[in-house]
N, C-alpha and C positions, 0 to 999 in steps of 0.2 A: 518595355515598349515593343520589342521584336517579337515577344510572345503573343501579344495582343495583335500585333498586325498579321503574324502567320494564323491565328485563330480567325480573324476576320476574312482572310483570303480563303481559307477552307470552307468557311460558312457560305460565302459567296458562290463557291465552286458548287457545293451540294445544292444550294437554291437554284443555280442555274440548270444543274442536271435533271432535278425534280420538275423544273418548269418545261423542259423539252421532253421529258417522259410522258406517253400516252396516258391520259387519264381513264381510269376504270369506271365505266358507267354502273352506278347502283342498279340493283335487281330487287324484285321482291324478295329473292332468297335470302338477302341480307338480314331481314328482321323476321324471317317465317319461323314458326314454332311448331313441332310435331313430335309426339302426340301432345295435343293440349287438353287437359282434363278440366272441364268445366264443374261449377258448383253443384250442378244437378247430376253429376256423375256421367254425363254424355262426354264423348272424346272425339275431338277433331283431328284427324289423320289428313296430312298435307303434304304435297312436294311439288316442287318447281321444276317443270318439265315443259317448256313453251313448244317444243318440237314434237311432242308425243302425240299420238292420235288415240290412244287408249291406255287407262290406268286402272288397275283393280286392287282390291287389299282382301286378303283371307286371314283368318285367325280363330283361335278357340273362343273369342267373344261372340261368334255367330251361331255357335252350336253345332251347325250342320258343316262348318268349315267352307261353305259356300262363298265363292267371291262377291265382293261388294264393288259396284263401279263408282269411282271417283269422277266428280264433274269439274271441268276445266273453266275458270273464269278469264276475264279479258287481259289479265296480266300473265297468264301462262302457268297459275297455280292450280294444281288439282286438289280436290279435298272432299271429304265425306265426313258425316258425324255419325258415331255409332253409340247405341246405347239408349237410356242409361244403364250402365254396368254395375253389377254387383262388386264391391270392393275387393280386388284380388290383382294377382299379377298374370297379364296376358301376354301371349306371343302373336305377332302378325308379321306378314310378307306382303310386300307390295310387288307388282307385275307391270312393268311398263313396257308396252307392245311387245308382250309375250315373254320378257326376260325378267326373271326374279331379280329385284332390287332391294338393297338394305335401305331404310329411311336414313336419308344424309344427315337428318338433323336429331337423330336418335342414337347416340353411341353405346347404349346398352343392348347387348346381343346374347342370343343363345347358340352355342356352337353345336353342330352335328356332324355326322362323317362325311357328308357331301354338301352342306349348305349351311346358312346361317339364317337366323329369324330375329326380328326385333323384339324387345321385350318392354312393356309399358305397365305403369303401376298406377291403379285406381285406389286411392288411399281411404282408409276407413276402419272402423273398429273391428271389421270381420278379418282383417289381415293380421291381427296382433299376434297370432300363434306363429307366424312365419316372418314376422319383421325383425329387423337388426335392431334389439331393444338394448337398455342399459341393464345388462346382466354380464356375468362373467362368461366369456366366450372360450370355446376350444379352439383347436387350430385344425385346417384343413390342409393337407401336404400333397404335393404331386410327387409319386414315387415311382421310379423308374426300376425294372426288375428284368432278368434275363428270362425269356420264355422258352423252356425246353419243348414244349408242344408245338410252338410255331418257328422256333429257331430265330429269334429276333427280339429285340428289347421292346418292352411294352410298360404301359404306364396305368397307374391306378390312382385314386385319391383316398386318402385315408384321414378321418377325423378322430383325433383325440381330445378327451374331454378336458375342460378347465382344470388346472393344476398338475396335468400329467406330468410335465417336465420337472416339477419341483418335488416329486415324491417317488415312491419305489412300489406303490400298490399295483395290484394286477387287475384287469377289467374284462367283464365279459365282451364278446366280440360278435358284432352283426355285420353280415355280408349283404349288401343292398345294390340290387341289379337293375339297370336301366332298359329301355325298349328298343326296338329296332329303329335305326336312323340315328341314335344317339351314340355318345360315348361315354368314358368315364367321368366326364366333367358335368353330364347332365343333371345328376342328382344334386350337385352342390351349386350349380348356377340357377337355372330355372325351377329346379326341384327344391332349393332353399333348404337342404337337409340340415346343413350346419346350423342355421338359425333356428329352425323347428326343435331340434335337439338340445340346443343350448337353452332355449326357453322352457322346454319340458323339465330338464334337470334343475334349472334355477328356481322352478316352480315346485319342485319336490314331487313331480309326477312321473320321473324316469331315473333309473339308476345311470350314474356315469358308465360310459361304454366307449369301446373302440369301434368305428364304423368303417368298413372297407367297402369302397366302391370301385369294382374292377371294370375293365371295359370288356363288355360282352359281345361286341361286334368283331367277328372274326375277318381276317383279310381273304376274303373270297372274291372270285371275279365279279366285276360290278355288273348291276342290273337296274332296270328301271321300275321304280314303284316299290310297294312292300315286298319282302322277301317271300319266295314261293315255298311251298312244303318241302321241297328237296333242299333248298338252301338253309330253310329253319332247321331241319334235322342235321345238316352239316355243321351248321353253327352250334346246334346243341351239344353236339358229340364233341367238337373241339373245345367248347367253353367248359365242359364238364372235366375234361382232361386237365386243361389249364388251372382251373379253380384248384383241382386236388393236387396236382403235381407240382403247381408252381406259385400260385397265388397263396394259398393256405401255409405251406412251409415257410414262405418268406414271411408272412405276417407273424406267425408264431414264433420265428427266430428273432424278428426285429423288434416287435412291439411286446409290452408286457400284458399278454392275454391269458384269461384262463381258457384252458383248452379241453374241457370236457363237453359232452353233448349238452348239457344242462346250461352251459354258459356261451353257447353258439346259438345264433338265429340267422335264418336265411329268408330273403323276401326279394320280389322283383314285380315290375310292371309290365304288361304285355309280353314282349319276347322274353323279358327277364323272369316273369311269371312263368312262362313255359319252360325256360331253363331251371327255376326253382322246383317245379313239379319233377322234372327229370332227375335232378340230384337227390330229391327227396325219397324218390320211388327207387332209385339204384344205390342210394347209401343213407338209409334210413337212421343208421347209428350215429350219424355226424351231427345233426341238428335237432334239438328238441323244440324248437320255435320255427314256424314256417308261415310266411304270408304270400299270397297269391292275389296281385291286384289287376284286375281287368285283363284276365287271361284265362287260359284252359289249353288242353291239347289240340293244337290246330289242325285242320284238314286231316289227312290221312294218319296222322299220328294218333288220333283217338282209336282208330280201328285196330292199330297195332298194340295199343296200350295193354289191353287184357292179355296178351302174350308176353310182350316185353317186360312188363312189371308184374307178371304172374306171382312171382315169389314173395314180394312184399304184400299185394293186394290181398293175398289169401293167408298172410300172417296174422293171426290174432293178436299178436304182442304189438304190433305197429301202433295202435292207439295207446297203449301203455308207456310207449316211448316218446310220446308227443305231448308236452306241456300245452302246445297251441298250434292249431292248424286253422289258419284265419283266411277267409276268402272274401274279396269285396269288389264289386262292380257298379256301373252306373246303369240305371234303366234304358238310356238310350245308346249304350255302347255297342259298336258293330261287332265286337267278338262275343256278344251275348250268347249266341248259339254254341259256340265252342265252349263256353262257360257252363251252360247248361248240360251239355253232354259230358262234361268232365265231372261235375256234381253227380250226375246220374251213375257214372263209373264208379265214384267213391260210394256212392249210395248202395249199389250193388254188392259192394264188398265191406259194407258197414265200416268204412272210414269215417271217424268222427271229425267234424270241422264247426268252425263258427262261421256264419254267412252274414254279409252285409250288402244290402242292395241300396245305393245311394241315387240321387237324382243326376242328370248329366250323362256325359259320354265319356269317350277315351281321350280324356285331356289331362294335363299337368294340374288343372283346377282340382280334380278329384284326387290326384295321386298325392299331392301335398296333404290334403284332408286325411287320406287313409294312413300316411305316414304318421301324423299327429295323432291318430288313434291306436295305431298297431305299436308304437314304441313303449308307451305306458304299460303294455301288458307283457314285455320282455323281462325275464330274469327275475320273476317275483317267486 
C-alpha cells in the first residue's frame, strides 16, 4: 500500500512538471528527409532554414560542380531536385547564406583535411562493384606511427584481406594515395576501396593483398583553394621522405608482406598521382606496378622533370622493370593539360604505359572505377 501511494505521488509530480513545461512547437524539420531518392533516380535535397536568404548546393552530380540554387517554400524549407542520376555514390555540400553547411538530415559524411561533405547513394546495379555485399570481408585498420620525417605521430589506413588474422601467409602490398584536400580516410570512405577489393577478391578477379592508404597531406601552412606549384612540390618531397623512411619500414615490419618490387604496387589520384610519378621516377627499383589517376606533373614541375628525372627517363632498363604503368583520366578533367604534357614527356623518352581515357571529370565517380579496373591487373 505504501509503495502504491509513493508511486502515485511520483507520477502526479512528474505529470505536473510536464504540464508546466513549455511545449515545443512542431516544425517541418521534424519530418523532413534529405536526400530523398525517387524511383526515377532524381534526388531531392532539402534543408529547413526559415531565416536564410540564400541556399545553394554543389556536388559531383553536377559535372561542373557549379552551385545549384534551392527554392524556399512558405514553411521555410529550401529544396531542389537534381538528376536523374546514374546510380553511384555522390558527395555534396550545402551553402547557407555563404556558410558551408552539412546536411543536418544526412549523417553520412566524407572527411577532408579542412572540411566535410555529405555523401548520398543512388542505388542500382551499376554500383554492384563498390557495394557492401554478402562476401568475405577484410579489415581496414587505423594505424598510428611515429614519423621521423615530420617529428609527429601520423595515421594511415591499412586494409588486410579476408582471413589475414587466421593464417601466416605473406601478401603483396599496394600503396594507394589520395588527392589534395583529403587525408588517409578518403580512399576507405568515399573511395570505398575496402568494399571494391573485397568484391574483386571474392569474384576471383584479384589476388588477396595488403593495401596501405597513407596520409599524403603534409602539415604545411594553410592556404586558400587548391595547393599552388610550390606547395605541391614541398608536399611531394616530404611525402616521398615519409613513405620511404617511415611508412614502408613500418608496414614491412608490422604486416606479413612480400617485399620485392614485383610484389609492390603504387597508385594515386590527382596529388597522389603526382606523388606516384615522383616516387616512380626517383626510385624505380621499388615498385613494378604503377598507377596514375587523373594526374600528371603540375605547373613548373613538368618543366623541371626533364632534368630532375633525367637518369631514369634516359635509362632503357626502366621499361623492363615495370610490369604495369597505367594512366587514366576523364575527358572533361581540368588537369587534362598536365596529363597530356606528362604523357608527351614519357613518349619522348620511350617510356611505355597503358592509357585509358574515360568520360567524366575530376571526381570520385571516376576514381572508384579506375581502382576497380587497376587492381585486377596487379601481381599477375
